[in-house]
N, C-alpha and C positions, 0 to 999 in steps of 0.2 A: 582345616583342622587336621594336622598330620596324624596318620595312623587311624583315623576314624573308620570303624568297620561298616561297610556297606554290603548289603546282599542284593545282587543284581538278578532279577527274575526275567528270563528271556528264553524262548525256545528257538530263537533265530541266531545261528552262529555268526552271521555277518554283523548284526547289531552288537553282540557280545564283544566281538573283536574290536570294533570301533570305540565302544564306550569304555571297555576295560583299559585300553591304552591311555585315553585321556584322563580317566579317573586316577589310575596309578601314577600318572605323570603329575597329578595334583596332590600326591602323597596320601590318597585314600587306600585303605586295605579292602580289596574287592573279593567277595566270595560269590559263587554262582549257584543258581537253582534253575532247572529247566521246566519244572511243573509247579503248580500251586501247592500241591501236597508236599513236594520237596522243600519249598520255601517255608511253609508252616513248621516243618520239622527242623529247620535250620536257623530260624530268626532270633532265637534267644541269644543275647550277647551282641546283637547288631544295633547300630544307632539309627539306621534308616533302611527302608526297602525302596529300591529303585526298580520300577517296572518298565520294561521296554518290549512289550509284546506287539506283534504285527496286527493283532485284532483288538479293537476297542472293547468288545464284549468280554474277552478273556481278561483284560486289564481291570475292568470294572468288577468282574467276579472275584479276582484276587483281592481287591480292596475290601469287598464285602466279607470275604472269608476271614481276613485278618481282623477286621473290626468286630466280627462275631466271636473272636477268641479272646476271653477276658484277660489273659495274661499279656496280650499283645495290643490292647486298645490304645496304649500311649505311644505306640511306635509311629515314627514319622514316615509318611509314604509320599514318594514323588513318582509321577507317571510321565514317561516320554511317549508321545503319541504321534503317529504319522498323519492323523486325521486333522482336517480343517473344519470339521463339523462341530458347531457350537453345542448342539444337543448331546453329542457323544461326550464332549468334555464335561458338560454339566452333569451327565449321568455318572461319570467317574468321581466327581467331587461329592455327589450325593451318596455314592457307594462308600466314601471314606477317604478319598485321596486328599492330601494336604496341598499338593502342588500338581498341576497338569501343564506341561510345557511342550512345545513343538520338538519333534525329533531332530530338526535341523538347527537347534539352538547352538550357539557358539560355546565351546568348552569352558571359556572363562566365565560366561554368564551362568552356565550350569553349575560351576563351582560356587559362584556367588549365591545362587538360589539354594543350593544344598546347605551352605553355611548358615544362611538366614533361616532356613527351615529348621536346622538343628538348634539354633539359638532360641527360636520360638518354642520348640518342643521342650528344651531344657528348662526354660522359664515356666512353661505350663506345668511341667512335672513338679518343679520346686514349689509353685504356688499351691498346687493340689496337695502336695505333701504337707505344707505348712498349715493348710486348712484342715487336713485330716488330723494333724497333731494337735491343733487348737481344739477341735471338736473332742478328740480323745481326752485332752487335759480337762475339759469341762465335765466329762462323764466320770462319776465316781467309780473307782475300780477296787475290788476287794478279793483277796485270796484267803480262803479259810481252810485250815487243815483240821481233820478230826482224827484223833490218835489216842490210844491207851496202851500202856505197857502190859495190861492184862487182857487176854482174849476172852470172848464171850460176854462183853459188857455192852454190846449193842452199837459198836462203832459204825458199822455199815448202815444199820437202821437209822442212826442219827444223821449220818452224812447224806444218805439218799433223801430223807424227808426234809432236811434243811434245804438241800438243793432244789427239790421240787417246790417247796414253799416259796423260795426266792424267785423261781421261774414264773410263778403265778403273778408276781408283781413286776417282772422284767421279761416279758415274753420274747423268746428268741435270743436272749442276751446272757443266759446263765449256763454254766457247764459243770459237770462233775467228772473227776478223774479218779480211776481206781488204781492206786499205787500200792495196794496190798498185794504184791506180786509173789508168785505167779497166779495164785488161786483166789483172788478177790472175787466177791460175789455181788458187786454193784449191778452187773448185767442181769443176774438172777432176780434181784429185788425189783428190777424194772421190767422183767420179762422181755429182755432184748437178746437177740442172737447176733453178736457183732461180726462184721466182715473184716474189720481192721481193728487192731488193738494198740494200746499205748506202747508196747514193745516194738511193734512195727514202726511206729513213729520214731522211736529211739534210733532206728537204723537209717532214718532220713535226715541227714545233717541240714539240708536246706529247709525242710519243713519246720525243724526245731527253732529256726530263727525268722520264719515268715508267717505272720498272722493269718494270711489268706490261705496258706498251704496247711498250717497246723490244723485248721478247722475241718479239712477234708478227712481227717482221721477219726472224727467223732460221728457216732451214730445219733440219730435224732429220735428222742422219745416223744410220745403223743402229747406230753405236757409242754413240749417246746424245749425241753432240756437237752443240751448237747452232752453226749456220754462218751468219754474216753475209757474204754473197757480194758480190764486185765485179760491176759491171754487164756487163762483157765487150764493151761497145760505147762508142764515144766520142760524147759530146754536149757541145758547148762551153757549153751553158746549164746543165748539171748540175755542181754543185761540192760539195765537202765541205771547208768552211773549217777552219782550225786551231781556231776556237772550237767548231765543230760536232764535230770530232774529240775534243776534250777533254770536251765535254758527253756524248758517246757513252760514253767510257771511264768517266766518273763514274757514269753511270746503269747501264751494263752490268755494272759490278762490284757493283752492288746486285742485279741480276737473276741473276748467275752467281757462283759462288765463285772460279772461275779463268777468265781470258780471255786468249787468245794473239792477238797482232796481227801479221799479215804486212805489213810496211811496204815490202817490195821493196827497190829501190836508189835511189829518187828522194830527192834531198836538197832539201827545200823547207820552207816555213814550217810546213806541217801535220806533216811528219816531225819537225821540231825540237820542236814543241809536244807531240807524242805522246811522244817520247823523254823529255822533261822530266817528263811526268806519270806514266809507268808505274813499276811497282815494280822491274822487272828488264828487262835488255836482253840478248839473245843476238846476238852478232856473228859469223856464220860467215865464215871466211877461208880462202883457199887458201894453201898453203905456197909462194908465189911472190913475188918482189920487187915486181912491179907491183901485186899485190893488197894487199900490206902497205903500200906507199907510199900508196895511195888511202885505206886505212883510217886510216893515221897522220894524213893531212891532214884528213880528216873529223873525227877524234877531237879534234884541236886546235880546229877550228871549233865543235864541239858544246860543248866546255868553255867557250869564249868566250860561248856562249849559255846558260850555267848548267845544262847537262845533266851530272848527276853520273855520271862514268864509273866510279866505284867500284861502281855497281850493274850494270856491264856484264860479261858473261862471254864470252870468246873461245872459239870452237869451230873446230878445224882440220877442214876437210872436204876430204879428198884425193879429188878427182873424177877425176884422170887416172891415178893409180897411178905417176906419175913425179915423185916428190917432188924439187923443185929446191932446197929449203933443208933443212938439218938442224933437228931439233926445238929444239936449243939456240939456233940462229940466230933461229928464229921467236920463242922466248921472249924473247930479247934485244930483238928489234924491238918486241914488244908491251909489254915492260916487266913482264910477269907470265906465269905459266904458264897455258896454255889450260885451261879447265875440262874439256875433253874432246876426243877426236879421233874422227871418224867414219871408219871404215875404207873402203878402196876396195872397193866391191861393186856393180859396174855391173849385173849380172844382176838383183839384188833391186830396185835403185832404178829402173831403166828399166822393168821389168815393173810396178812399183807405179804409175808415172805413166801408162803405157799402159792399164792395166786399171782405174785409179781406185781402187786398193786400197792404203792406206798400208803401208809396210814393216813396221811393228809389228803389223799384222794379217795381211798376206799372207805374210810371211817371219819369223815371230816368233822363230825359233831362229837367225836369221842374226846375224853379228857386228854388222852395221849396226843392226839392230833393237834389240839389247841395249844398244848404245851410246846410241841415241836414248832408250830408256827410262831409262837412268841419267842422261842429260842432263836429261830432264823432271823427274825426282825432285830432282836437285841444284838446278836453277835455281828450282824452286818451293819450295825449303826442305823437301823431303820425303825426304831421304836415308833409305834403308831400303826404298823401293819398288824395283821392278825386280828385279835379281838379287842385291841385298843389298850391293853394293859401295858404300863411302862415296864421297861427292862429292869430286872433286879440289879441293883448296884452293889458292887463289892464294898464291904465295910472296912476291909484291910487290903493293902496292895503290896505285900512283901515280894521280894524277888525270889525267895525260896520258901519252903514250908517251915513252919514252926509247930509247937504244940506237942501232940501226943508222942512223936517219935524223936524228939530231941534234935530236930534239924536246926539249921542256922537261919532263923526267921528275920 
């Protein structure tokens, strides 16, 4: 296989000289490492590790170190040994070598063995990838954005509690991402002090496209929820572009079965791109004319940018206990029935934020917690979780608002 990259691990210059000449003569590209540590740091991008150490124990140790490195477990390893001891060769295979051949092997046979080893490795990777894709295809995936054009309507409270409620039914497979930048409060609501943030992730081009790497940027909450936190500080040099946001969603939905995104109330290109990409949208709204007007205006603008509002669920969040509009007025303004209503419960909600314990954990028997669990089940298409109540179904499904504000319904 012309130009196939091989990393040759050997601390013996004589072995290096002999092998390098024959391998390059067979059109392989040969790079060198003299130590195990050097090899581990240089293996990325190589198709095979060829070990030609004078001592069997060193070769076996190198095999074991490579196999203990998750990102290198699929690498093909061939060991050339001067030993005729069967036990030593068996030990190398048990340590992770794919091939163990005598050092005196003819260069043509070594070439043939390397090609056969690479072919087997390629097939194994392809089969593993196909199996993983098949398994991933069978697992339902859902990305849910929580957004409101008006601040102070409980967007983060809804996002955090929906995510935690979903995590209770999908342990270790649910994430929340704080995209209310830069001062989002998801970490505060969960009493987490993040070491890495979603903007750190935005600077890692490789992680944005690799599900195994993107997950390393998440903090783990006691509930099992993976948390991609906002930075909490403003740095004009740090950005998360619309393209980065979409790439993150695409990759994160491969790393997690469910991901909830707290978008806050900022209306910008990143928000629009995110809302266009996600599977479902939760729009919290207060039963007030001003809040409904703002939501109505933004909804029309989103529709102009090809955001499908049929995937949006409106949630009434009565934060004051002084409802200024009747439920029928709200439904008329929205053009559809809200999916749910979060009851006025200041004691549970304020304590949850101050203590960093979500309502569904700290006050699970409260009316607010039960409503949030029902909302999580309904918006994720999992009616039947929570207390068993079916999801509230929309009575109308317009693409835009109608009713009170003269919108095009």
